[in-house]
PDB file with SEQRES, HELIX, SHEET and CRYST1 records, atoms N, CA, C and O in Angstrom:
SEQRES   1 A   82  UNK UNK UNK UNK UNK UNK UNK UNK UNK UNK UNK UNK UNK          
SEQRES   2 A   82  UNK UNK UNK UNK UNK UNK UNK UNK UNK UNK UNK UNK UNK          
SEQRES   3 A   82  UNK UNK UNK UNK UNK UNK UNK UNK UNK UNK UNK UNK UNK          
SEQRES   4 A   82  UNK UNK UNK UNK UNK UNK UNK UNK UNK UNK UNK UNK UNK          
SEQRES   5 A   82  UNK UNK UNK UNK UNK UNK UNK UNK UNK UNK UNK UNK UNK          
SEQRES   6 A   82  UNK UNK UNK UNK UNK UNK UNK UNK UNK UNK UNK UNK UNK          
SEQRES   7 A   82  UNK UNK UNK UNK                                              
HELIX    1 AA1 UNK A   10  UNK A   12  5                                   3    
HELIX    2 AA2 UNK A   14  UNK A   24  1                                  11    
HELIX    3 AA3 UNK A   31  UNK A   40  1                                  10    
HELIX    4 AA4 UNK A   51  UNK A   63  1                                  13    
SHEET    1 AA1 2 UNK A  67  UNK A  70  0                                        
SHEET    2 AA1 2 UNK A  73  UNK A  76 -1                                        
CRYST1    1.000    1.000    1.000  90.00  90.00  90.00 P 1           1          
ATOM      1  N   UNK A   1      80.519  28.333  31.552  1.00  0.00           N  
ATOM      2  CA  UNK A   1      79.186  27.817  31.767  1.00  0.00           C  
ATOM      3  C   UNK A   1      78.535  27.416  30.448  1.00  0.00           C  
ATOM      4  O   UNK A   1      78.063  26.287  30.309  1.00  0.00           O  
ATOM      5  N   UNK A   2      78.507  28.319  29.489  1.00  0.00           N  
ATOM      6  CA  UNK A   2      77.932  27.954  28.200  1.00  0.00           C  
ATOM      7  C   UNK A   2      78.911  27.075  27.436  1.00  0.00           C  
ATOM      8  O   UNK A   2      78.535  26.052  26.864  1.00  0.00           O  
ATOM      9  N   UNK A   3      80.169  27.491  27.438  1.00  0.00           N  
ATOM     10  CA  UNK A   3      81.233  26.720  26.807  1.00  0.00           C  
ATOM     11  C   UNK A   3      82.095  26.094  27.890  1.00  0.00           C  
ATOM     12  O   UNK A   3      82.156  26.616  29.003  1.00  0.00           O  
ATOM     13  N   UNK A   4      82.763  24.987  27.589  1.00  0.00           N  
ATOM     14  CA  UNK A   4      83.654  24.396  28.591  1.00  0.00           C  
ATOM     15  C   UNK A   4      84.856  25.312  28.852  1.00  0.00           C  
ATOM     16  O   UNK A   4      85.290  26.052  27.970  1.00  0.00           O  
ATOM     17  N   UNK A   5      85.373  25.247  30.059  1.00  0.00           N  
ATOM     18  CA  UNK A   5      86.565  26.001  30.420  1.00  0.00           C  
ATOM     19  C   UNK A   5      87.627  25.037  30.921  1.00  0.00           C  
ATOM     20  O   UNK A   5      87.384  23.834  31.016  1.00  0.00           O  
ATOM     21  N   UNK A   6      88.792  25.557  31.239  1.00  0.00           N  
ATOM     22  CA  UNK A   6      89.839  24.678  31.749  1.00  0.00           C  
ATOM     23  C   UNK A   6      89.532  24.200  33.162  1.00  0.00           C  
ATOM     24  O   UNK A   6      90.143  23.240  33.631  1.00  0.00           O  
ATOM     25  N   UNK A   7      88.595  24.855  33.850  1.00  0.00           N  
ATOM     26  CA  UNK A   7      88.240  24.472  35.211  1.00  0.00           C  
ATOM     27  C   UNK A   7      87.009  23.577  35.285  1.00  0.00           C  
ATOM     28  O   UNK A   7      86.714  23.027  36.345  1.00  0.00           O  
ATOM     29  N   UNK A   8      86.298  23.424  34.196  1.00  0.00           N  
ATOM     30  CA  UNK A   8      85.132  22.540  34.190  1.00  0.00           C  
ATOM     31  C   UNK A   8      85.188  21.660  32.949  1.00  0.00           C  
ATOM     32  O   UNK A   8      85.644  22.091  31.890  1.00  0.00           O  
ATOM     33  N   UNK A   9      84.734  20.461  33.085  1.00  0.00           N  
ATOM     34  CA  UNK A   9      84.758  19.518  31.975  1.00  0.00           C  
ATOM     35  C   UNK A   9      83.792  19.910  30.877  1.00  0.00           C  
ATOM     36  O   UNK A   9      82.832  20.647  31.103  1.00  0.00           O  
ATOM     37  N   UNK A  10      84.062  19.405  29.686  1.00  0.00           N  
ATOM     38  CA  UNK A  10      83.190  19.728  28.552  1.00  0.00           C  
ATOM     39  C   UNK A  10      81.764  19.258  28.785  1.00  0.00           C  
ATOM     40  O   UNK A  10      80.820  19.883  28.304  1.00  0.00           O  
ATOM     41  N   UNK A  11      81.598  18.163  29.519  1.00  0.00           N  
ATOM     42  CA  UNK A  11      80.267  17.612  29.745  1.00  0.00           C  
ATOM     43  C   UNK A  11      79.422  18.454  30.695  1.00  0.00           C  
ATOM     44  O   UNK A  11      78.234  18.182  30.870  1.00  0.00           O  
ATOM     45  N   UNK A  12      80.020  19.470  31.309  1.00  0.00           N  
ATOM     46  CA  UNK A  12      79.270  20.359  32.201  1.00  0.00           C  
ATOM     47  C   UNK A  12      78.888  21.666  31.526  1.00  0.00           C  
ATOM     48  O   UNK A  12      78.339  22.554  32.179  1.00  0.00           O  
ATOM     49  N   UNK A  13      79.159  21.802  30.255  1.00  0.00           N  
ATOM     50  CA  UNK A  13      78.792  23.032  29.561  1.00  0.00           C  
ATOM     51  C   UNK A  13      77.348  22.936  29.064  1.00  0.00           C  
ATOM     52  O   UNK A  13      76.841  21.848  28.789  1.00  0.00           O  
ATOM     53  N   UNK A  14      76.707  24.083  28.959  1.00  0.00           N  
ATOM     54  CA  UNK A  14      75.318  24.108  28.512  1.00  0.00           C  
ATOM     55  C   UNK A  14      75.180  23.672  27.057  1.00  0.00           C  
ATOM     56  O   UNK A  14      74.161  23.095  26.679  1.00  0.00           O  
ATOM     57  N   UNK A  15      76.190  23.941  26.244  1.00  0.00           N  
ATOM     58  CA  UNK A  15      76.118  23.510  24.839  1.00  0.00           C  
ATOM     59  C   UNK A  15      76.119  21.988  24.721  1.00  0.00           C  
ATOM     60  O   UNK A  15      75.384  21.428  23.908  1.00  0.00           O  
ATOM     61  N   UNK A  16      76.929  21.327  25.519  1.00  0.00           N  
ATOM     62  CA  UNK A  16      76.962  19.859  25.477  1.00  0.00           C  
ATOM     63  C   UNK A  16      75.651  19.300  26.020  1.00  0.00           C  
ATOM     64  O   UNK A  16      75.097  18.350  25.467  1.00  0.00           O  
ATOM     65  N   UNK A  17      75.159  19.897  27.110  1.00  0.00           N  
ATOM     66  CA  UNK A  17      73.873  19.455  27.656  1.00  0.00           C  
ATOM     67  C   UNK A  17      72.763  19.670  26.639  1.00  0.00           C  
ATOM     68  O   UNK A  17      71.890  18.816  26.484  1.00  0.00           O  
ATOM     69  N   UNK A  18      72.787  20.806  25.944  1.00  0.00           N  
ATOM     70  CA  UNK A  18      71.800  21.071  24.903  1.00  0.00           C  
ATOM     71  C   UNK A  18      71.887  20.076  23.762  1.00  0.00           C  
ATOM     72  O   UNK A  18      70.867  19.688  23.192  1.00  0.00           O  
ATOM     73  N   UNK A  19      73.104  19.659  23.425  1.00  0.00           N  
ATOM     74  CA  UNK A  19      73.282  18.654  22.370  1.00  0.00           C  
ATOM     75  C   UNK A  19      72.648  17.330  22.778  1.00  0.00           C  
ATOM     76  O   UNK A  19      72.054  16.643  21.947  1.00  0.00           O  
ATOM     77  N   UNK A  20      72.771  16.970  24.049  1.00  0.00           N  
ATOM     78  CA  UNK A  20      72.126  15.745  24.541  1.00  0.00           C  
ATOM     79  C   UNK A  20      70.606  15.851  24.424  1.00  0.00           C  
ATOM     80  O   UNK A  20      69.936  14.881  24.071  1.00  0.00           O  
ATOM     81  N   UNK A  21      70.073  17.025  24.720  1.00  0.00           N  
ATOM     82  CA  UNK A  21      68.625  17.231  24.598  1.00  0.00           C  
ATOM     83  C   UNK A  21      68.202  17.068  23.143  1.00  0.00           C  
ATOM     84  O   UNK A  21      67.215  16.391  22.858  1.00  0.00           O  
ATOM     85  N   UNK A  22      68.934  17.679  22.226  1.00  0.00           N  
ATOM     86  CA  UNK A  22      68.600  17.593  20.808  1.00  0.00           C  
ATOM     87  C   UNK A  22      68.666  16.148  20.320  1.00  0.00           C  
ATOM     88  O   UNK A  22      67.847  15.737  19.499  1.00  0.00           O  
ATOM     89  N   UNK A  23      69.632  15.374  20.817  1.00  0.00           N  
ATOM     90  CA  UNK A  23      69.757  13.969  20.404  1.00  0.00           C  
ATOM     91  C   UNK A  23      68.537  13.148  20.787  1.00  0.00           C  
ATOM     92  O   UNK A  23      68.109  12.287  20.019  1.00  0.00           O  
ATOM     93  N   UNK A  24      67.974  13.398  21.956  1.00  0.00           N  
ATOM     94  CA  UNK A  24      66.827  12.590  22.379  1.00  0.00           C  
ATOM     95  C   UNK A  24      65.495  13.178  21.928  1.00  0.00           C  
ATOM     96  O   UNK A  24      64.446  12.566  22.129  1.00  0.00           O  
ATOM     97  N   UNK A  25      65.529  14.353  21.323  1.00  0.00           N  
ATOM     98  CA  UNK A  25      64.306  15.028  20.901  1.00  0.00           C  
ATOM     99  C   UNK A  25      63.958  14.633  19.462  1.00  0.00           C  
ATOM    100  O   UNK A  25      63.899  15.475  18.567  1.00  0.00           O  
ATOM    101  N   UNK A  26      63.730  13.328  19.266  1.00  0.00           N  
ATOM    102  CA  UNK A  26      63.386  12.848  17.929  1.00  0.00           C  
ATOM    103  C   UNK A  26      61.898  13.014  17.643  1.00  0.00           C  
ATOM    104  O   UNK A  26      61.455  12.897  16.501  1.00  0.00           O  
ATOM    105  N   UNK A  27      61.144  13.284  18.688  1.00  0.00           N  
ATOM    106  CA  UNK A  27      59.723  13.576  18.572  1.00  0.00           C  
ATOM    107  C   UNK A  27      59.384  14.608  19.640  1.00  0.00           C  
ATOM    108  O   UNK A  27      60.132  14.736  20.609  1.00  0.00           O  
ATOM    109  N   UNK A  28      58.305  15.337  19.504  1.00  0.00           N  
ATOM    110  CA  UNK A  28      57.943  16.311  20.543  1.00  0.00           C  
ATOM    111  C   UNK A  28      57.738  15.615  21.888  1.00  0.00           C  
ATOM    112  O   UNK A  28      57.099  14.566  21.968  1.00  0.00           O  
ATOM    113  N   UNK A  29      58.291  16.216  22.941  1.00  0.00           N  
ATOM    114  CA  UNK A  29      58.207  15.619  24.274  1.00  0.00           C  
ATOM    115  C   UNK A  29      57.950  16.705  25.309  1.00  0.00           C  
ATOM    116  O   UNK A  29      58.238  17.879  25.079  1.00  0.00           O  
ATOM    117  N   UNK A  30      57.406  16.299  26.446  1.00  0.00           N  
ATOM    118  CA  UNK A  30      57.227  17.226  27.555  1.00  0.00           C  
ATOM    119  C   UNK A  30      58.574  17.462  28.233  1.00  0.00           C  
ATOM    120  O   UNK A  30      59.515  16.687  28.066  1.00  0.00           O  
ATOM    121  N   UNK A  31      58.645  18.535  28.990  1.00  0.00           N  
ATOM    122  CA  UNK A  31      59.878  18.842  29.712  1.00  0.00           C  
ATOM    123  C   UNK A  31      60.216  17.716  30.676  1.00  0.00           C  
ATOM    124  O   UNK A  31      61.378  17.323  30.782  1.00  0.00           O  
ATOM    125  N   UNK A  32      59.226  17.195  31.376  1.00  0.00           N  
ATOM    126  CA  UNK A  32      59.492  16.132  32.353  1.00  0.00           C  
ATOM    127  C   UNK A  32      59.972  14.847  31.683  1.00  0.00           C  
ATOM    128  O   UNK A  32      60.807  14.135  32.241  1.00  0.00           O  
ATOM    129  N   UNK A  33      59.458  14.547  30.503  1.00  0.00           N  
ATOM    130  CA  UNK A  33      59.915  13.352  29.796  1.00  0.00           C  
ATOM    131  C   UNK A  33      61.363  13.512  29.323  1.00  0.00           C  
ATOM    132  O   UNK A  33      62.152  12.571  29.405  1.00  0.00           O  
ATOM    133  N   UNK A  34      61.707  14.691  28.833  1.00  0.00           N  
ATOM    134  CA  UNK A  34      63.089  14.952  28.426  1.00  0.00           C  
ATOM    135  C   UNK A  34      64.008  14.835  29.639  1.00  0.00           C  
ATOM    136  O   UNK A  34      65.073  14.223  29.556  1.00  0.00           O  
ATOM    137  N   UNK A  35      63.600  15.416  30.761  1.00  0.00           N  
ATOM    138  CA  UNK A  35      64.387  15.363  31.993  1.00  0.00           C  
ATOM    139  C   UNK A  35      64.606  13.916  32.426  1.00  0.00           C  
ATOM    140  O   UNK A  35      65.724  13.533  32.770  1.00  0.00           O  
ATOM    141  N   UNK A  36      63.541  13.111  32.412  1.00  0.00           N  
ATOM    142  CA  UNK A  36      63.666  11.699  32.796  1.00  0.00           C  
ATOM    143  C   UNK A  36      64.638  10.953  31.892  1.00  0.00           C  
ATOM    144  O   UNK A  36      65.455  10.168  32.373  1.00  0.00           O  
ATOM    145  N   UNK A  37      64.556  11.192  30.593  1.00  0.00           N  
ATOM    146  CA  UNK A  37      65.446  10.510  29.658  1.00  0.00           C  
ATOM    147  C   UNK A  37      66.893  10.954  29.825  1.00  0.00           C  
ATOM    148  O   UNK A  37      67.804  10.135  29.709  1.00  0.00           O  
ATOM    149  N   UNK A  38      67.118  12.222  30.093  1.00  0.00           N  
ATOM    150  CA  UNK A  38      68.477  12.724  30.327  1.00  0.00           C  
ATOM    151  C   UNK A  38      69.048  12.108  31.598  1.00  0.00           C  
ATOM    152  O   UNK A  38      70.197  11.667  31.616  1.00  0.00           O  
ATOM    153  N   UNK A  39      68.251  12.079  32.654  1.00  0.00           N  
ATOM    154  CA  UNK A  39      68.727  11.521  33.924  1.00  0.00           C  
ATOM    155  C   UNK A  39      68.987  10.020  33.823  1.00  0.00           C  
ATOM    156  O   UNK A  39      69.918   9.521  34.455  1.00  0.00           O  
ATOM    157  N   UNK A  40      68.196   9.293  33.050  1.00  0.00           N  
ATOM    158  CA  UNK A  40      68.371   7.847  32.923  1.00  0.00           C  
ATOM    159  C   UNK A  40      69.485   7.463  31.964  1.00  0.00           C  
ATOM    160  O   UNK A  40      69.981   6.337  32.014  1.00  0.00           O  
ATOM    161  N   UNK A  41      69.885   8.376  31.094  1.00  0.00           N  
ATOM    162  CA  UNK A  41      70.944   8.109  30.133  1.00  0.00           C  
ATOM    163  C   UNK A  41      72.300   8.256  30.819  1.00  0.00           C  
ATOM    164  O   UNK A  41      72.701   9.364  31.176  1.00  0.00           O  
ATOM    165  N   UNK A  42      72.994   7.157  31.000  1.00  0.00           N  
ATOM    166  CA  UNK A  42      74.318   7.171  31.641  1.00  0.00           C  
ATOM    167  C   UNK A  42      74.282   7.903  32.977  1.00  0.00           C  
ATOM    168  O   UNK A  42      75.045   8.844  33.197  1.00  0.00           O  
ATOM    169  N   UNK A  43      73.405   7.474  33.857  1.00  0.00           N  
ATOM    170  CA  UNK A  43      73.201   8.168  35.126  1.00  0.00           C  
ATOM    171  C   UNK A  43      74.473   8.272  35.961  1.00  0.00           C  
ATOM    172  O   UNK A  43      74.602   9.204  36.755  1.00  0.00           O  
ATOM    173  N   UNK A  44      75.410   7.349  35.806  1.00  0.00           N  
ATOM    174  CA  UNK A  44      76.651   7.420  36.571  1.00  0.00           C  
ATOM    175  C   UNK A  44      77.476   8.639  36.203  1.00  0.00           C  
ATOM    176  O   UNK A  44      78.179   9.190  37.050  1.00  0.00           O  
ATOM    177  N   UNK A  45      77.401   9.066  34.953  1.00  0.00           N  
ATOM    178  CA  UNK A  45      78.186  10.205  34.498  1.00  0.00           C  
ATOM    179  C   UNK A  45      77.510  11.533  34.789  1.00  0.00           C  
ATOM    180  O   UNK A  45      78.176  12.567  34.746  1.00  0.00           O  
ATOM    181  N   UNK A  46      76.229  11.550  35.080  1.00  0.00           N  
ATOM    182  CA  UNK A  46      75.504  12.798  35.216  1.00  0.00           C  
ATOM    183  C   UNK A  46      74.994  13.036  36.637  1.00  0.00           C  
ATOM    184  O   UNK A  46      73.935  13.635  36.824  1.00  0.00           O  
ATOM    185  N   UNK A  47      75.732  12.577  37.624  1.00  0.00           N  
ATOM    186  CA  UNK A  47      75.295  12.792  39.002  1.00  0.00           C  
ATOM    187  C   UNK A  47      75.293  14.262  39.383  1.00  0.00           C  
ATOM    188  O   UNK A  47      74.547  14.669  40.274  1.00  0.00           O  
ATOM    189  N   UNK A  48      76.107  15.053  38.730  1.00  0.00           N  
ATOM    190  CA  UNK A  48      76.197  16.477  39.024  1.00  0.00           C  
ATOM    191  C   UNK A  48      75.037  17.260  38.424  1.00  0.00           C  
ATOM    192  O   UNK A  48      74.790  18.390  38.843  1.00  0.00           O  
ATOM    193  N   UNK A  49      74.321  16.698  37.460  1.00  0.00           N  
ATOM    194  CA  UNK A  49      73.301  17.435  36.729  1.00  0.00           C  
ATOM    195  C   UNK A  49      72.108  17.740  37.621  1.00  0.00           C  
ATOM    196  O   UNK A  49      71.520  16.845  38.229  1.00  0.00           O  
ATOM    197  N   UNK A  50      71.767  19.006  37.688  1.00  0.00           N  
ATOM    198  CA  UNK A  50      70.596  19.415  38.455  1.00  0.00           C  
ATOM    199  C   UNK A  50      69.489  19.822  37.484  1.00  0.00           C  
ATOM    200  O   UNK A  50      69.730  20.056  36.300  1.00  0.00           O  
ATOM    201  N   UNK A  51      68.297  19.897  38.008  1.00  0.00           N  
ATOM    202  CA  UNK A  51      67.163  20.307  37.195  1.00  0.00           C  
ATOM    203  C   UNK A  51      67.351  21.740  36.699  1.00  0.00           C  
ATOM    204  O   UNK A  51      66.976  22.070  35.574  1.00  0.00           O  
ATOM    205  N   UNK A  52      67.928  22.578  37.540  1.00  0.00           N  
ATOM    206  CA  UNK A  52      68.167  23.972  37.158  1.00  0.00           C  
ATOM    207  C   UNK A  52      69.124  24.056  35.970  1.00  0.00           C  
ATOM    208  O   UNK A  52      68.918  24.853  35.055  1.00  0.00           O  
ATOM    209  N   UNK A  53      70.180  23.223  35.987  1.00  0.00           N  
ATOM    210  CA  UNK A  53      71.150  23.196  34.888  1.00  0.00           C  
ATOM    211  C   UNK A  53      70.476  22.719  33.601  1.00  0.00           C  
ATOM    212  O   UNK A  53      70.744  23.238  32.518  1.00  0.00           O  
ATOM    213  N   UNK A  54      69.607  21.731  33.733  1.00  0.00           N  
ATOM    214  CA  UNK A  54      68.843  21.220  32.601  1.00  0.00           C  
ATOM    215  C   UNK A  54      67.956  22.314  32.012  1.00  0.00           C  
ATOM    216  O   UNK A  54      67.912  22.484  30.794  1.00  0.00           O  
ATOM    217  N   UNK A  55      67.250  23.054  32.864  1.00  0.00           N  
ATOM    218  CA  UNK A  55      66.379  24.138  32.402  1.00  0.00           C  
ATOM    219  C   UNK A  55      67.200  25.225  31.714  1.00  0.00           C  
ATOM    220  O   UNK A  55      66.759  25.786  30.712  1.00  0.00           O  
ATOM    221  N   UNK A  56      68.382  25.527  32.234  1.00  0.00           N  
ATOM    222  CA  UNK A  56      69.248  26.508  31.578  1.00  0.00           C  
ATOM    223  C   UNK A  56      69.639  26.053  30.172  1.00  0.00           C  
ATOM    224  O   UNK A  56      69.748  26.873  29.260  1.00  0.00           O  
ATOM    225  N   UNK A  57      69.848  24.753  29.997  1.00  0.00           N  
ATOM    226  CA  UNK A  57      70.182  24.264  28.653  1.00  0.00           C  
ATOM    227  C   UNK A  57      68.983  24.408  27.711  1.00  0.00           C  
ATOM    228  O   UNK A  57      69.158  24.718  26.532  1.00  0.00           O  
ATOM    229  N   UNK A  58      67.770  24.185  28.222  1.00  0.00           N  
ATOM    230  CA  UNK A  58      66.577  24.408  27.405  1.00  0.00           C  
ATOM    231  C   UNK A  58      66.428  25.887  27.057  1.00  0.00           C  
ATOM    232  O   UNK A  58      66.064  26.236  25.934  1.00  0.00           O  
ATOM    233  N   UNK A  59      66.711  26.749  28.030  1.00  0.00           N  
ATOM    234  CA  UNK A  59      66.663  28.193  27.777  1.00  0.00           C  
ATOM    235  C   UNK A  59      67.634  28.581  26.667  1.00  0.00           C  
ATOM    236  O   UNK A  59      67.289  29.357  25.776  1.00  0.00           O  
ATOM    237  N   UNK A  60      68.840  28.043  26.724  1.00  0.00           N  
ATOM    238  CA  UNK A  60      69.842  28.348  25.712  1.00  0.00           C  
ATOM    239  C   UNK A  60      69.382  27.878  24.331  1.00  0.00           C  
ATOM    240  O   UNK A  60      69.514  28.611  23.351  1.00  0.00           O  
ATOM    241  N   UNK A  61      68.847  26.668  24.251  1.00  0.00           N  
ATOM    242  CA  UNK A  61      68.354  26.157  22.966  1.00  0.00           C  
ATOM    243  C   UNK A  61      67.219  27.024  22.430  1.00  0.00           C  
ATOM    244  O   UNK A  61      67.131  27.262  21.225  1.00  0.00           O  
ATOM    245  N   UNK A  62      66.354  27.493  23.322  1.00  0.00           N  
ATOM    246  CA  UNK A  62      65.253  28.364  22.904  1.00  0.00           C  
ATOM    247  C   UNK A  62      65.789  29.704  22.393  1.00  0.00           C  
ATOM    248  O   UNK A  62      65.340  30.208  21.363  1.00  0.00           O  
ATOM    249  N   UNK A  63      66.741  30.267  23.113  1.00  0.00           N  
ATOM    250  CA  UNK A  63      67.322  31.548  22.701  1.00  0.00           C  
ATOM    251  C   UNK A  63      68.065  31.443  21.371  1.00  0.00           C  
ATOM    252  O   UNK A  63      68.113  32.401  20.599  1.00  0.00           O  
ATOM    253  N   UNK A  64      68.640  30.272  21.114  1.00  0.00           N  
ATOM    254  CA  UNK A  64      69.336  30.044  19.847  1.00  0.00           C  
ATOM    255  C   UNK A  64      68.372  29.658  18.725  1.00  0.00           C  
ATOM    256  O   UNK A  64      68.791  29.385  17.600  1.00  0.00           O  
ATOM    257  N   UNK A  65      67.064  29.638  19.047  1.00  0.00           N  
ATOM    258  CA  UNK A  65      66.014  29.342  18.074  1.00  0.00           C  
ATOM    259  C   UNK A  65      66.116  27.913  17.519  1.00  0.00           C  
ATOM    260  O   UNK A  65      65.873  27.670  16.337  1.00  0.00           O  
ATOM    261  N   UNK A  66      66.482  26.976  18.403  1.00  0.00           N  
ATOM    262  CA  UNK A  66      66.626  25.582  18.010  1.00  0.00           C  
ATOM    263  C   UNK A  66      65.402  24.770  18.420  1.00  0.00           C  
ATOM    264  O   UNK A  66      65.026  23.818  17.736  1.00  0.00           O  
ATOM    265  N   UNK A  67      64.781  25.149  19.538  1.00  0.00           N  
ATOM    266  CA  UNK A  67      63.585  24.455  20.010  1.00  0.00           C  
ATOM    267  C   UNK A  67      62.466  25.471  20.203  1.00  0.00           C  
ATOM    268  O   UNK A  67      62.698  26.678  20.273  1.00  0.00           O  
ATOM    269  N   UNK A  68      61.254  24.950  20.288  1.00  0.00           N  
ATOM    270  CA  UNK A  68      60.097  25.788  20.597  1.00  0.00           C  
ATOM    271  C   UNK A  68      59.140  25.000  21.477  1.00  0.00           C  
ATOM    272  O   UNK A  68      59.164  23.769  21.490  1.00  0.00           O  
ATOM    273  N   UNK A  69      58.308  25.708  22.202  1.00  0.00           N  
ATOM    274  CA  UNK A  69      57.300  25.104  23.059  1.00  0.00           C  
ATOM    275  C   UNK A  69      55.943  25.346  22.422  1.00  0.00           C  
ATOM    276  O   UNK A  69      55.576  26.482  22.120  1.00  0.00           O  
ATOM    277  N   UNK A  70      55.203  24.263  22.223  1.00  0.00           N  
ATOM    278  CA  UNK A  70      53.884  24.370  21.618  1.00  0.00           C  
ATOM    279  C   UNK A  70      52.963  23.352  22.273  1.00  0.00           C  
ATOM    280  O   UNK A  70      53.204  22.147  22.213  1.00  0.00           O  
ATOM    281  N   UNK A  71      51.907  23.854  22.897  1.00  0.00           N  
ATOM    282  CA  UNK A  71      50.917  23.007  23.573  1.00  0.00           C  
ATOM    283  C   UNK A  71      51.551  22.068  24.598  1.00  0.00           C  
ATOM    284  O   UNK A  71      51.176  20.900  24.698  1.00  0.00           O  
ATOM    285  N   UNK A  72      52.499  22.583  25.343  1.00  0.00           N  
ATOM    286  CA  UNK A  72      53.120  21.801  26.409  1.00  0.00           C  
ATOM    287  C   UNK A  72      54.203  20.844  25.964  1.00  0.00           C  
ATOM    288  O   UNK A  72      54.734  20.092  26.782  1.00  0.00           O  
ATOM    289  N   UNK A  73      54.543  20.855  24.680  1.00  0.00           N  
ATOM    290  CA  UNK A  73      55.571  19.960  24.158  1.00  0.00           C  
ATOM    291  C   UNK A  73      56.742  20.757  23.606  1.00  0.00           C  
ATOM    292  O   UNK A  73      56.564  21.816  23.004  1.00  0.00           O  
ATOM    293  N   UNK A  74      57.931  20.237  23.820  1.00  0.00           N  
ATOM    294  CA  UNK A  74      59.140  20.834  23.248  1.00  0.00           C  
ATOM    295  C   UNK A  74      59.364  20.199  21.882  1.00  0.00           C  
ATOM    296  O   UNK A  74      59.357  18.976  21.744  1.00  0.00           O  
ATOM    297  N   UNK A  75      59.560  21.032  20.892  1.00  0.00           N  
ATOM    298  CA  UNK A  75      59.779  20.589  19.506  1.00  0.00           C  
ATOM    299  C   UNK A  75      61.127  21.102  19.027  1.00  0.00           C  
ATOM    300  O   UNK A  75      61.575  22.172  19.439  1.00  0.00           O  
ATOM    301  N   UNK A  76      61.772  20.334  18.152  1.00  0.00           N  
ATOM    302  CA  UNK A  76      62.917  20.867  17.415  1.00  0.00           C  
ATOM    303  C   UNK A  76      62.357  21.768  16.327  1.00  0.00           C  
ATOM    304  O   UNK A  76      61.401  21.401  15.644  1.00  0.00           O  
ATOM    305  N   UNK A  77      62.939  22.929  16.163  1.00  0.00           N  
ATOM    306  CA  UNK A  77      62.517  23.823  15.081  1.00  0.00           C  
ATOM    307  C   UNK A  77      62.944  23.226  13.756  1.00  0.00           C  
ATOM    308  O   UNK A  77      64.042  22.683  13.632  1.00  0.00           O  
ATOM    309  N   UNK A  78      62.084  23.327  12.783  1.00  0.00           N  
ATOM    310  CA  UNK A  78      62.385  22.823  11.450  1.00  0.00           C  
ATOM    311  C   UNK A  78      62.733  23.993  10.564  1.00  0.00           C  
ATOM    312  O   UNK A  78      61.979  24.961  10.465  1.00  0.00           O  
ATOM    313  N   UNK A  79      63.875  23.899   9.923  1.00  0.00           N  
ATOM    314  CA  UNK A  79      64.291  24.952   9.015  1.00  0.00           C  
ATOM    315  C   UNK A  79      63.715  24.664   7.639  1.00  0.00           C  
ATOM    316  O   UNK A  79      63.811  23.542   7.140  1.00  0.00           O  
ATOM    317  N   UNK A  80      63.120  25.673   7.031  1.00  0.00           N  
ATOM    318  CA  UNK A  80      62.536  25.528   5.701  1.00  0.00           C  
ATOM    319  C   UNK A  80      63.429  26.132   4.630  1.00  0.00           C  
ATOM    320  O   UNK A  80      62.983  26.413   3.518  1.00  0.00           O  
ATOM    321  N   UNK A  81      64.711  26.332   4.982  1.00  0.00           N  
ATOM    322  CA  UNK A  81      65.653  26.868   4.013  1.00  0.00           C  
ATOM    323  C   UNK A  81      66.015  25.800   2.991  1.00  0.00           C  
ATOM    324  O   UNK A  81      66.124  24.620   3.324  1.00  0.00           O  
ATOM    325  N   UNK A  82      66.197  26.216   1.760  1.00  0.00           N  
ATOM    326  CA  UNK A  82      66.563  25.253   0.703  1.00  0.00           C  
ATOM    327  C   UNK A  82      68.044  25.226   0.496  1.00  0.00           C  
ATOM    328  O   UNK A  82      68.536  24.479  -0.350  1.00  0.00           O  
TER     329      UNK A  82                                                      
END                                                                             
């Protein structure tokens, strides 16, 4: 589920879905806007994608401290490490 297995394609793993979210998150966006952009991006390949699966990928990104929610917008976390 988080990582691809021999029984499910790599594109169905939460890490790959999270990578797609990070790619389109070039500016802070609402959850619904991210969902719309994910669904419209290559819609033929993502017919299996459900809203629940999308939310799980956001949960994973949040748990990995990659994104944050602030005032209704999802942001990429900025690292201040030198």
